N, C-alpha and C positions, 0 to 999 in steps of 0.2 A: 504494500500500500504506500502511495506517495506521501511524503511529508511536506508540510508547509513551514517555511522559515518564518520565525517570529521577527517582527520589525524592531528597530531600535527603540521606538516609542513603547512598544509592548514590554521590552526588556527593562526599560526605565520604570515602567509601572510596577513590574515585579520587584525591582530594587526598592522603590518607595514602600511597597508592601512589606518587604522583609525588614527594612529599617524600622518600619512601624511595629512589626512583630517584636523586634528586639526591644523597642522602647516600652511597649505595653507589658511584655513578660518581665523586663527589668523592674518595672514599677511593682508588679505582683510579687516578684522575688523580694524586693525591699520591704514589702508589707508583711513578709513572714512566710511566704510560700516558696521554700527553696527548691521544691520539685520543678519549678519553672526553668531550672537549669537545663532540663531535658529539651524543652522547646527552644530555649536560647541556642543550644548546641545544634539543633536542626537548621535553624536559619543561618548560623555561622557556617555550617557545612554547605548549604546552598550557595552562599556568597563566595566561598573561598576554595572549595575542594574540587580538583580536577582529576579525572581518571581517563582511561583509554576509551570508555564508553560514554562518559558524561562530562560536561564542561561547566565550570563554575559560572555563576551569574556575572560576577565582576570580570571574569576572564572574557566572557562573550562581549562585554561592554568595553573591553580594553582598558579596564580601570585598575589593573594590578601592577602597572608600571610605576606608580607613585609610591609614596612611603606611608606607613601607618604608625600611629602613636603607640609606643610601648611605655607602660607605667611599671614594668617589672624591675625589681632589684636585680641587677646583673648577677649571673652565677659566677662566683669566684672559686677558681680551682683550688685555692689555698684554704677554703672553708672546710673545717673538719666535721661540721655538723650537717644535718640535712638542710635542704634549700627549698623554700616555697616563695618564689619571687613575686607572685601575684596576690598573696594573701597575708592577713594579719590575724593575731589572736586577741580576742576580747574576753575579759573575765569579770565576773561579779560573784556575789555570794551564792548564786544559783549554779555556778559552774563556768566552764570555758567553752568557747565556740570559735571556729574560723570565720572570718568575715572578709568580704571584698572591701579594700580601703576606699574605693571610688576616688573622690577628689582629695582625700587625705593622702596625697602621693608625695613620695620623696624623690621619685625619678620621673622624668618626662623626656623621652628620646624618640625621634622619628627614625624609623628603620625602613629600608626597602622591603617590599612584601616578602620575598623569600626568607630574609633574615628575621623578620617579625614572625612569620608563620612557623618557622623552624627554630625559634629561640628556646633554649632550655628554661623551663619555668618551674620544674620540680626535679630534685635529686633526692632519692630516698636513702634509707640506711644501708642499702646494698650498692649505693652509688649508681643506680639505674637512673637515667635521665628521661624526662618526659617533656615534650614540646607542646605548644599551643595546638598544633595539628594533631598530635597523639591524643590529647585530652578531648578535643572537640569530636574527633571521629569515634573514640571509645564511647562517649556519652550518646552521640547520635546514632551510631551503628550497632552498639552492643547493649547499652545499659538503659534502654527505655525511651530514647528520643524518637527515632523513626522505626526502631526494631529492638526486640528483646532477644538477645543471643543467649543460648544455653551456656556458652563458654565465654568468659572474659579474658582479655589479654592479661598475662601474669603481672606485669608491672602496674597496670591500671587496677587490677583486683587487689594488689597489695596496698595501693594508695587509698582506694575507696572503701575497702573492707577490713584490712588487716593492719592499719596504722603504721604504714611504712615510713611515715614522717617521724615516728618515735616519740611524739609529744603526748603526755598524759596529764590528767588533772587529779588533784587530791581532794578529799580522801578516796581511797579505793583504786587509784591509778587507772581510772577509766580513760579510754582513748577519746581524743577530741574528734568528733565525727565530721565527715563530708568536706574535706579540703578541696575536692574536685569541684563541688558545686560553687563554692565561693570563688574559685579561680575562673570558672565559666562566666560567672557574673562580671568579674573584672575584665575579662576579654571583651565581653559585650560592651562594657563601659568604654573601653579603648576604641572600639569600632564606632560607637555613637559619637564620641568626641572627635574622631577623625573626620566624620562627615558633617558634624554640627558643632562648630566652635563654641557656641554658647551653651552647650549641654553641660549641666552641672548637677551632681548628686553627692550627698554626703551620707556616710554610714550613720545609723542611729546607735550611738555608743554612750548614751546618757547613763551615768552611774556605773560605767564599766572602765576597767583598766585595760588599755590597748597597747600591744607591742608587736613588732614585726621586724623582719630582717636580721634576726639574731644570727651571729656568726662566731665560730671558734677559730682563732688563728694562732699559729705558732711562728713568731718572727716575721709576720707579714702585716701589711697595712690594708684595711678594707678600702674599696673604691670610694671616691668622694660622692656625696649626694648631689643630685641635680634638682633644681628648683622648678616647680610648675610655672608655666608662663601662659598668659592669656593673649589672644590676638583677635583682630577684627576682620571683617570681610574684605576690607580694602588694604589690609596688610599683605605682605608677601607670604605665600603659602609656606608653612614650615617644612613641607616635604622636600623643598630644595629645587622645585621646578622653575623658579624665577617668575612665576605668574602670581597675580593677586589671588588670595584664597577664594574669592567668589568666582573666579574663572578656572579654578583647579579643583581641589577636593570639595570645595563648597558649591560646585556647579552641578546641581542635580536636575 
């Protein structure tokens, strides 16, 4: 059966839909429904993932040549601890949880798409690395996003089920749950900020003690922190294209 090519206008309508899905699911996640991470992962897969049989939406629109915002604390090879570059830990008398820092960010760096998509965002106790791509595809393809797989990849199963980050809370030494869901929320935040410069969200951490980016070093110096910066539609796009933001990443 013959196939009909979708027009650029139709593809842009799909893009607007999926950015809208990210925004509405992000709001629901922030309201307390962390299961929305599954729907966030599906839209992220639609936007970014290419295979031999299917093509990413942004790839079809030739929108993967620019750069994307990374808020992740860079992985430091000298770190002796586990690494969760996209998440923070919040604690109060009720216990501890992983959170997406959202705009409470210590790092703000524009990366070309391949470097952003394949950036290491988790390193577990076995020194296994997980990238944004690994995380999004595991949640979307295996863990309830678009499909429930009877088998999970080993590294993702350790992260999401078996506390491979190694952090526990007292009393009882219970594992802190769902680092993968908080990371998916932060990836979605990065994408929304890439396309919408005025997008702002803060984590609700009232009455909580928050920390993140903990590292153990021996004779080395952690990388310096980067400061979040704001920019307007008439400013040069921070992706490095030389165009104004409204004519580059802001041109939907």
